[in-house]
LUMROVO-210117 format. One record per residue: x, y, z of N, C-alpha, C in turn; residue number from 1. Coordinates in steps of 0.02 Angstrom, whole numbers, plus 50000, padded with zeros to 5 digits. Example, Ala and Ser with C-alpha at 12.3 -4.5 7.8 and 13.67 -1.06 7.14 Angstrom:
# residues 2
LUMTOR  n_xx  n_yy  n_zz ca_xx ca_yy ca_zz  c_xx  c_yy  c_zz num
LUMTOR 50660 49716 50390 50615 49775 50390 50660 49835 50390   1
LUMTOR 50642 49888 50354 50684 49947 50357 50645 50002 50394   2
***
This chain:
# residues 145
LUMTOR  n_xx  n_yy  n_zz ca_xx ca_yy ca_zz  c_xx  c_yy  c_zz num
LUMTOR 50180 47535 51861 50193 47528 51933 50268 47532 51946   1
LUMTOR 50308 47499 51904 50380 47500 51913 50407 47572 51906   2
LUMTOR 50380 47610 51858 50401 47679 51849 50385 47722 51909   3
LUMTOR 50328 47712 51939 50309 47750 51999 50358 47734 52055   4
LUMTOR 50375 47671 52063 50422 47651 52115 50490 47685 52103   5
LUMTOR 50514 47687 52042 50577 47719 52027 50574 47794 52040   6
LUMTOR 50519 47825 52025 50511 47897 52038 50513 47909 52113   7
LUMTOR 50480 47868 52152 50480 47875 52225 50551 47868 52252   8
LUMTOR 50588 47819 52227 50657 47810 52249 50699 47871 52231   9
LUMTOR 50691 47897 52171 50729 47956 52150 50714 48016 52195  10
LUMTOR 50650 48029 52209 50630 48085 52250 50657 48076 52321  11
LUMTOR 50653 48016 52348 50679 48002 52415 50754 48014 52417  12
LUMTOR 50790 47990 52367 50862 47998 52365 50879 48072 52363  13
LUMTOR 50844 48111 52322 50858 48182 52317 50844 48217 52383  14
LUMTOR 50790 48200 52417 50775 48234 52480 50824 48214 52535  15
LUMTOR 50848 48152 52534 50899 48131 52582 50962 48171 52570  16
LUMTOR 50982 48179 52507 51041 48218 52492 51032 48289 52517  17
LUMTOR 50975 48319 52502 50963 48388 52521 50966 48396 52597  18
LUMTOR 50940 48347 52633 50941 48351 52706 51013 48346 52732  19
LUMTOR 51055 48308 52699 51123 48299 52722 51165 48362 52714  20
LUMTOR 51153 48400 52662 51196 48456 52647 51160 48523 52645  21
LUMTOR 51099 48525 52665 51062 48588 52665 51081 48627 52727  22
LUMTOR 51128 48673 52719 51151 48713 52775 51119 48782 52769  23
LUMTOR 51078 48802 52817 51043 48866 52812 51091 48925 52802  24
LUMTOR 51149 48923 52833 51196 48978 52828 51252 48965 52779  25
LUMTOR 51242 48919 52733 51294 48901 52685 51311 48959 52639  26
LUMTOR 51374 48963 52621 51396 49014 52575 51372 48998 52504  27
LUMTOR 51376 49047 52461 51357 49037 52392 51400 48983 52360  28
LUMTOR 51465 48983 52375 51511 48934 52347 51493 48863 52368  29
LUMTOR 51476 48855 52432 51455 48789 52457 51391 48767 52423  30
LUMTOR 51342 48811 52418 51278 48794 52387 51288 48774 52314  31
LUMTOR 51331 48810 52279 51345 48794 52209 51378 48725 52204  32
LUMTOR 51425 48711 52248 51459 48646 52247 51410 48590 52263  33
LUMTOR 51368 48600 52312 51318 48549 52330 51271 48535 52272  34
LUMTOR 51252 48587 52237 51208 48579 52179 51243 48539 52124  35
LUMTOR 51308 48551 52114 51346 48513 52064 51351 48439 52084  36
LUMTOR 51360 48426 52148 51362 48357 52172 51294 48324 52159  37
LUMTOR 51241 48359 52175 51173 48333 52164 51162 48315 52090  38
LUMTOR 51191 48355 52045 51186 48343 51974 51238 48294 51948  39
LUMTOR 51278 48266 51994 51330 48218 51978 51384 48248 51932  40
LUMTOR 51396 48311 51939 51450 48346 51903 51509 48352 51951  41
LUMTOR 51539 48294 51965 51587 48289 52019 51652 48327 52008  42
LUMTOR 51677 48327 51947 51740 48363 51935 51731 48438 51944  43
LUMTOR 51675 48465 51922 51661 48536 51934 51651 48550 52008  44
LUMTOR 51617 48504 52041 51606 48511 52113 51672 48511 52151  45
LUMTOR 51718 48468 52130 51784 48464 52163 51820 48531 52159  46
LUMTOR 51817 48563 52102 51849 48629 52095 51820 48679 52144  47
LUMTOR 51755 48681 52149 51723 48728 52195 51736 48708 52268  48
LUMTOR 51734 48644 52282 51745 48621 52351 51818 48630 52373  49
LUMTOR 51864 48626 52326 51934 48639 52342 51941 48712 52364  50
LUMTOR 51910 48757 52327 51911 48828 52346 51876 48838 52414  51
LUMTOR 51819 48805 52421 51780 48812 52483 51819 48789 52544  52
LUMTOR 51851 48730 52539 51887 48704 52597 51950 48745 52612  53
LUMTOR 51977 48780 52563 52032 48827 52577 52007 48887 52617  54
LUMTOR 51947 48910 52600 51917 48967 52635 51890 48947 52704  55
LUMTOR 51864 48886 52708 51831 48861 52769 51862 48793 52789  56
LUMTOR 51926 48793 52809 51959 48729 52823 51932 48690 52883  57
LUMTOR 51891 48722 52923 51863 48688 52982 51792 48664 52971  58
LUMTOR 51767 48667 52909 51699 48644 52894 51700 48570 52874  59
LUMTOR 51681 48529 52920 51680 48457 52909 51636 48437 52850  60
LUMTOR 51580 48472 52840 51535 48456 52785 51568 48470 52717  61
LUMTOR 51608 48522 52713 51643 48537 52651 51692 48481 52633  62
LUMTOR 51729 48457 52683 51775 48402 52671 51738 48338 52653  63
LUMTOR 51680 48328 52684 51640 48268 52669 51617 48269 52596  64
LUMTOR 51592 48326 52574 51570 48331 52504 51629 48322 52456  65
LUMTOR 51687 48350 52475 51746 48343 52433 51768 48270 52429  66
LUMTOR 51766 48236 52486 51782 48165 52487 51734 48124 52444  67
LUMTOR 51669 48137 52454 51617 48102 52416 51627 48111 52341  68
LUMTOR 51640 48173 52320 51649 48188 52249 51710 48152 52221  69
LUMTOR 51763 48150 52259 51823 48114 52237 51809 48039 52233  70
LUMTOR 51772 48013 52281 51754 47942 52280 51714 47925 52218  71
LUMTOR 51669 47969 52199 51626 47956 52141 51665 47954 52075  72
LUMTOR 51723 47985 52072 51764 47981 52011 51824 47935 52021  73
LUMTOR 51819 47892 52072 51869 47840 52087 51937 47867 52107  74
LUMTOR 51938 47926 52135 52000 47953 52164 52002 47933 52238  75
LUMTOR 52015 47868 52249 52007 47839 52315 52057 47865 52366  76
LUMTOR 52119 47877 52346 52168 47903 52394 52147 47972 52420  77
LUMTOR 52125 48013 52375 52103 48080 52395 52039 48076 52436  78
LUMTOR 51993 48032 52416 51931 48024 52455 51948 48004 52526  79
LUMTOR 51992 47956 52534 52012 47933 52601 52040 47991 52642  80
LUMTOR 52085 48029 52612 52115 48086 52647 52062 48136 52669  81
LUMTOR 52015 48151 52626 51965 48203 52641 51913 48178 52692  82
LUMTOR 51895 48114 52689 51851 48087 52741 51885 48091 52809  83
LUMTOR 51950 48075 52810 51987 48078 52873 51989 48150 52900  84
LUMTOR 51998 48199 52856 51997 48269 52877 51929 48288 52906  85
LUMTOR 51876 48267 52871 51808 48284 52894 51796 48257 52963  86
LUMTOR 51816 48195 52975 51803 48163 53039 51850 48188 53093  87
LUMTOR 51911 48209 53074 51956 48239 53123 51928 48305 53149  88
LUMTOR 51894 48341 53106 51863 48405 53125 51802 48393 53168  89
LUMTOR 51761 48344 53149 51700 48329 53186 51690 48253 53186  90
LUMTOR 51713 48222 53240 51709 48149 53244 51638 48122 53248  91
LUMTOR 51590 48167 53258 51520 48146 53261 51480 48167 53200  92
LUMTOR 51514 48184 53146 51480 48203 53084 51450 48139 53054  93
LUMTOR 51385 48131 53063 51352 48069 53043 51356 48058 52967  94
LUMTOR 51350 48111 52928 51353 48103 52855 51423 48080 52835  95
LUMTOR 51475 48110 52865 51544 48089 52849 51555 48016 52869  96
LUMTOR 51530 47996 52926 51537 47927 52948 51501 47879 52902  97
LUMTOR 51441 47898 52881 51404 47855 52835 51441 47848 52769  98
LUMTOR 51459 47905 52738 51493 47903 52673 51561 47869 52676  99
LUMTOR 51597 47881 52731 51662 47847 52738 51650 47772 52745 100
LUMTOR 51598 47753 52780 51581 47682 52786 51565 47651 52719 101
LUMTOR 51528 47687 52677 51514 47664 52609 51579 47657 52570 102
LUMTOR 51623 47706 52578 51688 47704 52545 51726 47641 52566 103
LUMTOR 51729 47628 52631 51764 47567 52655 51734 47504 52625 104
LUMTOR 51668 47501 52623 51635 47443 52593 51652 47437 52519 105
LUMTOR 51653 47493 52485 51667 47495 52413 51737 47468 52398 106
LUMTOR 51785 47484 52441 51854 47461 52429 51870 47395 52464 107
LUMTOR 51818 47364 52493 51826 47297 52522 51850 47296 52594 108
LUMTOR 51850 47352 52628 51871 47355 52698 51809 47351 52743 109
LUMTOR 51779 47292 52744 51715 47283 52778 51719 47293 52853 110
LUMTOR 51774 47275 52884 51780 47286 52957 51778 47360 52974 111
LUMTOR 51811 47400 52934 51810 47472 52945 51740 47500 52932 112
LUMTOR 51706 47474 52882 51637 47496 52868 51593 47480 52928 113
LUMTOR 51602 47421 52957 51562 47401 53015 51580 47443 53076 114
LUMTOR 51643 47464 53082 51662 47509 53137 51623 47575 53131 115
LUMTOR 51618 47601 53071 51579 47663 53061 51506 47652 53078 116
LUMTOR 51480 47593 53060 51411 47577 53076 51401 47576 53152 117
LUMTOR 51448 47548 53188 51444 47546 53262 51448 47616 53291 118
LUMTOR 51491 47658 53263 51497 47728 53286 51430 47764 53275 119
LUMTOR 51400 47753 53217 51335 47784 53203 51282 47759 53252 120
LUMTOR 51284 47695 53268 51235 47668 53316 51245 47701 53385 121
LUMTOR 51307 47715 53404 51319 47748 53468 51294 47821 53466 122
LUMTOR 51297 47852 53408 51272 47920 53401 51196 47923 53394 123
LUMTOR 51167 47868 53370 51095 47864 53357 51067 47801 53389 124
LUMTOR 51064 47798 53455 51041 47736 53487 50970 47714 53466 125
LUMTOR 50929 47761 53444 50862 47745 53419 50859 47745 53343 126
LUMTOR 50918 47739 53312 50926 47739 53240 50924 47810 53212 127
LUMTOR 50948 47816 53150 50946 47879 53112 50957 47860 53040 128
LUMTOR 50943 47907 52996 50947 47891 52924 51017 47870 52904 129
LUMTOR 51069 47901 52932 51137 47884 52913 51154 47812 52933 130
LUMTOR 51132 47792 52993 51143 47723 53015 51106 47674 52969 131
LUMTOR 51043 47688 52956 51002 47644 52914 51031 47639 52843 132
LUMTOR 51053 47695 52816 51080 47695 52748 51145 47655 52744 133
LUMTOR 51189 47664 52793 51252 47627 52792 51238 47552 52804 134
LUMTOR 51193 47536 52849 51175 47466 52861 51150 47434 52797 135
LUMTOR 51106 47468 52761 51080 47442 52698 51135 47437 52645 136
LUMTOR 51180 47485 52643 51234 47484 52595 51279 47423 52607 137
LUMTOR 51297 47413 52670 51340 47356 52687 51306 47290 52672 138
LUMTOR 51241 47285 52686 51205 47222 52675 51188 47210 52602 139
LUMTOR 51196 47262 52561 51181 47255 52490 51109 47273 52473 140
LUMTOR 51070 47297 52522 51001 47316 52510 50995 47383 52475 141
LUMTOR 51045 47426 52485 51042 47493 52456 51079 47495 52390 142
LUMTOR 51059 47541 52348 51095 47554 52286 51165 47577 52303 143
LUMTOR 51214 47548 52272 51283 47568 52285 51296 47636 52253 144
LUMTOR 51315 47683 52296 51329 47751 52270 51403 47764 52265 145
***
């Protein structure tokens, strides 16, 4: 029973990730980078995402993935910079707001994490997966990513 539960969590996590970054018109470079992130090959993903964001500097999702990848290898200064770029490009990027909120919680800046949660609530008055995931992350109900 426990194994089935873990499999369900894994499948859910993978589908949530795919929904966050599945861009129908994504370039080959972006798709390759997203696949590397999914496989937790963050350093390789960073190389591809660095190239991608140079080619597409106005793509908020590219900066979000680059920030997330840097966060996962504890490059917090770079992660902070890239989350800020992503949100400067698109202040309503729900995935960027969620992941930046997780980042704030991870580094102990809970007030900033809660600000992101409030912003997500304003974007999703009837809730959305990004709001729910950040709320669970802050409360400790979600697996810390």
